[in-house]
C-alpha positions as CSV (number, residue, x, y, z in Angstrom):
1,M,-2.5,18.0,-15.2
2,S,-1.1,19.3,-11.9
3,N,0.8,17.2,-9.4
4,L,-2.1,17.6,-6.9
5,Q,-4.6,16.3,-9.5
6,L,-2.3,13.4,-10.4
7,L,-1.8,12.5,-6.7
8,T,-5.5,12.7,-6.1
9,M,-6.2,10.4,-9.1
10,V,-3.6,7.9,-7.9
11,F,-5.0,7.9,-4.4
12,I,-8.6,7.4,-5.5
13,S,-7.6,4.6,-8.0
14,A,-5.6,2.8,-5.3
15,F,-8.5,3.1,-2.8
16,I,-11.1,1.8,-5.2
17,G,-8.8,-1.0,-6.4
18,T,-7.9,-2.1,-3.0
19,F,-11.4,-2.3,-1.6
20,S,-13.0,-3.8,-4.7
21,H,-10.3,-6.5,-4.6
22,V,-11.0,-7.3,-1.0
23,F,-14.7,-7.3,-1.7
24,L,-14.4,-9.7,-4.7
25,D,-12.0,-12.0,-2.8
26,S,-14.3,-12.2,0.1
27,I,-17.0,-13.7,-2.1
28,M,-14.8,-16.6,-3.1
29,H,-12.2,-17.2,-0.4
30,S,-13.1,-18.5,3.0
31,D,-9.9,-17.2,4.7
32,V,-10.7,-13.5,3.9
33,E,-12.0,-11.4,6.7
34,P,-13.1,-8.2,4.9
35,F,-14.1,-6.3,8.1
36,F,-11.1,-7.2,10.2
37,P,-10.5,-6.1,13.1
38,F,-14.2,-5.2,13.7
39,F,-15.7,-8.5,12.6
40,L,-14.0,-11.9,12.0
41,E,-16.8,-13.6,10.0
42,N,-17.1,-13.4,6.3
43,N,-20.8,-13.0,5.5
44,M,-20.2,-12.4,1.8
45,L,-18.7,-15.9,1.2
46,G,-20.8,-17.7,-1.3
47,I,-23.3,-15.0,-2.2
48,L,-22.3,-15.8,-5.8
49,T,-20.9,-19.0,-7.3
50,I,-17.3,-18.8,-8.6
51,K,-18.7,-19.0,-12.2
52,Q,-21.2,-16.2,-11.5
53,L,-18.4,-14.1,-10.0
54,H,-16.1,-14.7,-13.0
55,Q,-19.0,-13.8,-15.4
56,W,-19.7,-10.6,-13.5
57,C,-16.0,-9.6,-13.7
58,L,-15.9,-10.4,-17.4
59,Y,-19.1,-8.5,-18.3
60,S,-18.2,-5.5,-16.1
61,G,-14.7,-5.4,-17.8
62,L,-16.3,-5.5,-21.2
63,V,-18.7,-2.7,-20.3
64,G,-15.6,-0.7,-19.0
65,V,-13.7,-1.2,-22.3
66,A,-16.8,-0.2,-24.3
67,L,-17.3,3.0,-22.2
68,Y,-13.6,3.8,-22.5
69,Y,-13.6,3.6,-26.3
70,L,-17.0,5.4,-26.5
71,I,-15.6,8.3,-24.5
72,Q,-12.4,8.4,-26.5
73,W,-14.4,8.4,-29.8
74,Q,-16.6,11.3,-28.5
75,L,-13.5,13.3,-27.4
76,I,-11.9,12.8,-30.9
77,R,-15.2,14.0,-32.5
78,L,-15.3,17.0,-30.3
79,K,-11.7,17.9,-31.0
80,N,-12.2,17.6,-34.7
81,K,-15.3,19.9,-34.5
82,L,-13.3,22.5,-32.7
83,N,-10.5,22.5,-35.3
């Protein structure tokens, strides 16, 4: 992997992580202003209950883990077929 590819992957990961964190925090914290300095209100506050938000995070994490291992398993199968 080249340095440019690595830097691109780091930038995209940081971008997604930062904005998804702000989005999720804006659902449960009243002091978060997700669109500052353009808008000061938080219209996303309370669109889900805290319990629903935690369940959504848990289930999406489980799906992510399942996808990760499925892709790894497929790559190992493909590598074994090529050898």
